[in-house]
C-alpha positions as CSV (number, residue, x, y, z in Angstrom):
1,M,-4.9,-74.3,-46.0
2,R,-5.9,-71.8,-43.5
3,R,-3.2,-73.0,-41.2
4,I,-0.4,-72.3,-43.5
5,P,-1.0,-68.5,-43.8
6,V,-1.2,-68.2,-40.0
7,T,1.9,-70.2,-39.6
8,M,3.7,-68.2,-42.2
9,M,2.6,-65.0,-40.6
10,C,4.0,-66.1,-37.3
11,A,7.3,-67.1,-38.9
12,I,7.6,-63.8,-40.8
13,T,6.9,-61.8,-37.6
14,L,9.4,-63.9,-35.6
15,A,12.1,-63.4,-38.3
16,A,11.5,-59.7,-38.5
17,L,11.7,-59.3,-34.7
18,S,14.9,-61.2,-34.4
19,A,16.5,-59.3,-37.2
20,C,15.7,-55.9,-35.6
21,G,16.9,-56.8,-32.1
22,E,15.7,-55.0,-29.0
23,Q,15.4,-51.3,-29.2
24,G,18.4,-49.5,-27.6
25,Q,20.8,-52.4,-27.9
26,P,23.5,-52.3,-30.5
27,P,23.4,-54.8,-33.3
28,A,25.3,-58.1,-32.7
29,A,29.1,-57.8,-33.0
30,E,29.2,-59.9,-36.2
31,D,26.8,-57.4,-37.9
32,A,28.5,-54.2,-36.6
33,A,31.2,-52.5,-38.6
34,P,34.3,-51.5,-36.6
35,Q,34.4,-47.8,-35.8
36,A,37.7,-46.6,-34.4
37,D,36.9,-42.9,-34.5
38,V,34.0,-42.9,-32.0
39,P,34.9,-43.3,-28.3
40,P,32.8,-45.6,-26.2
41,P,29.9,-43.9,-24.5
42,A,31.6,-43.7,-21.1
43,Q,34.5,-41.8,-22.7
44,Q,32.5,-39.1,-24.5
45,T,33.6,-35.6,-23.5
46,N,30.3,-33.8,-23.8
47,A,28.6,-35.9,-21.1
48,P,28.3,-34.4,-17.6
49,P,30.7,-35.7,-15.0
50,E,29.4,-38.5,-12.9
51,P,28.3,-37.3,-9.5
52,T,30.5,-38.1,-6.6
53,S,29.8,-38.1,-2.9
54,D,32.0,-34.9,-2.6
55,M,29.7,-33.1,-5.1
56,G,26.6,-34.1,-3.2
57,L,28.1,-33.0,0.1
58,T,29.2,-29.6,-1.4
59,A,25.7,-29.1,-2.8
60,A,24.1,-30.0,0.6
61,R,26.4,-27.6,2.4
62,Q,25.6,-24.8,-0.1
63,K,21.9,-25.4,0.4
64,A,22.3,-25.5,4.1
65,G,24.2,-22.2,4.0
66,E,21.5,-20.6,1.9
67,A,18.8,-21.8,4.3
68,A,20.7,-20.4,7.3
69,E,21.2,-17.0,5.6
70,S,17.5,-17.0,4.7
71,A,16.5,-17.9,8.3
72,A,18.8,-15.3,9.7
73,L,17.3,-12.6,7.5
74,A,13.8,-13.6,8.4
75,G,14.8,-13.5,12.1
76,R,16.3,-10.0,11.8
77,Q,13.1,-8.9,10.0
78,A,10.9,-10.4,12.7
79,L,13.0,-8.8,15.4
80,D,12.8,-5.4,13.7
81,A,9.0,-5.7,13.3
82,A,8.6,-6.8,16.9
83,S,10.8,-3.9,18.1
84,E,8.8,-1.4,16.1
85,A,5.5,-2.8,17.4
86,A,6.8,-2.6,21.0
87,G,7.8,1.0,20.4
88,I,4.3,1.8,19.1
89,L,2.6,0.0,22.0
90,A,4.8,1.8,24.5
91,E,4.0,5.1,22.9
92,R,0.3,4.3,22.9
93,G,0.5,3.0,26.5
94,N,2.1,6.3,27.6
95,E,-0.6,8.3,25.8
96,L,-3.3,6.2,27.4
97,A,-1.7,6.6,30.9
98,A,-1.5,10.3,30.4
99,A,-5.2,10.4,29.4
100,V,-6.2,8.4,32.4
101,T,-4.2,10.6,34.7
102,E,-5.7,13.8,33.2
103,R,-9.2,12.3,33.5
104,G,-8.5,11.4,37.1
105,R,-7.4,14.9,37.9
106,E,-10.6,16.3,36.3
107,M,-12.7,13.9,38.4
108,V,-10.8,15.0,41.6
109,A,-11.7,18.6,40.6
110,D,-15.3,17.6,40.2
111,V,-15.4,16.0,43.6
112,R,-14.0,19.2,45.2
113,Q,-16.6,21.2,43.3
114,Y,-19.4,19.0,44.6
115,L,-18.0,19.3,48.2
116,A,-17.9,23.1,47.9
117,E,-21.6,22.9,46.9
118,N,-22.2,20.5,49.8
119,D,-23.4,17.9,47.3
120,L,-22.1,14.8,49.1
121,D,-23.9,12.2,47.1
122,S,-22.6,13.5,43.8
123,A,-19.1,13.9,45.3
124,Q,-19.3,10.3,46.6
125,G,-20.5,9.0,43.1
126,V,-17.5,10.6,41.3
127,L,-15.2,9.4,44.0
128,D,-16.4,5.9,43.6
129,K,-15.7,6.0,39.9
130,L,-12.2,7.3,40.8
131,K,-11.7,4.3,43.1
132,G,-12.4,2.1,40.1
133,I,-9.5,3.5,38.1
134,R,-7.3,4.0,41.2
135,G,-4.6,1.5,40.1
136,A,-4.0,3.4,36.8
137,L,-3.5,6.7,38.5
138,P,-0.3,8.1,39.9
139,E,0.3,8.0,43.7
140,S,-0.3,11.7,44.1
141,V,-3.9,11.3,42.7
142,Q,-4.4,8.1,44.8
143,G,-3.5,10.0,47.9
144,E,-5.9,12.8,46.9
145,I,-8.7,10.1,46.6
146,D,-8.0,9.0,50.1
147,R,-8.1,12.5,51.5
148,L,-11.3,13.3,49.6
149,Q,-13.0,10.2,51.0
150,Q,-11.9,11.1,54.5
151,R,-13.3,14.6,54.0
152,I,-16.7,13.2,52.7
153,D,-16.8,10.8,55.7
154,N,-16.1,13.8,58.1
155,M,-18.7,15.9,56.4
156,R,-21.3,13.2,56.7
157,A,-20.5,12.8,60.4
158,G,-20.9,16.6,60.8
159,G,-17.3,17.2,61.7
160,E,-16.2,19.3,58.8
161,A,-17.7,22.3,57.1
162,P,-17.9,22.4,53.3
163,A,-15.0,23.9,51.4
164,G,-16.6,27.3,51.5
165,G,-15.6,27.7,55.1
166,S,-19.2,28.1,56.5
167,E,-21.0,25.8,58.8
168,P,-23.2,23.1,57.3
169,S,-26.6,24.4,56.6
170,D,-29.6,23.2,58.6
171,A,-30.8,21.1,55.7
172,A,-27.3,19.4,55.4
173,T,-27.1,18.7,59.2
174,G,-30.8,17.8,59.6
175,G,-31.2,20.4,62.4
176,G,-34.0,22.8,62.8
177,G,-32.0,26.1,63.0
178,S,-30.2,27.9,65.8
179,G,-32.9,27.3,68.4
180,T,-34.2,30.6,69.7
C-alpha cells in the first residue's frame, strides 16, 4: 500500500509538469488560440534595431575619435605645463647665475683688500674658493682670478709690492731691515 501513494505522487507530478510545459516556451500549437492582431516577436516595433557591423564600426570610430581628442588635450596640457616649468627654471637659473656672479665679484674685492693689507694667506684662501666656482663665473671674473693669482705669486716671490704702492715690509720679505 505504501507503494501506491508514491507511485501516484510521481504520476501526478509528471502530469502537472507536462501540462505546464517548459517556462518561456509558448504552449503547444493545438492548445494556443489564433491571434491575428499581435505581430510575431521579430516584427514588434518597440524593440531596438538589431546591431549591424556598420553600427559597431561607427561606434568604434566615435570612441577612437573621442580618445584621440582626449589624448590631444592631455598632450597640450602637458606641453603647457612643461613650458611653464622650463620658464620658471630658466628664470631661477638666471637669478642663481646673477647671485653667483655677484658673490664672485665680492670675493675678488676681498682678495684685493687682503693684498692691500699684505695678507697673502687670506688672499690665497679666498682665491682658492673663487677657483672652485670659476666655471660658473663670467669670463671677465675668470680673467681677474688669473691676474690675482699671478699677483699673489709675484708678491710671494718678492717681485711685487702690495697694492698700497710701498715696498714689502721687512716682516713680509723676511729681511732684517735696510742694513746700516
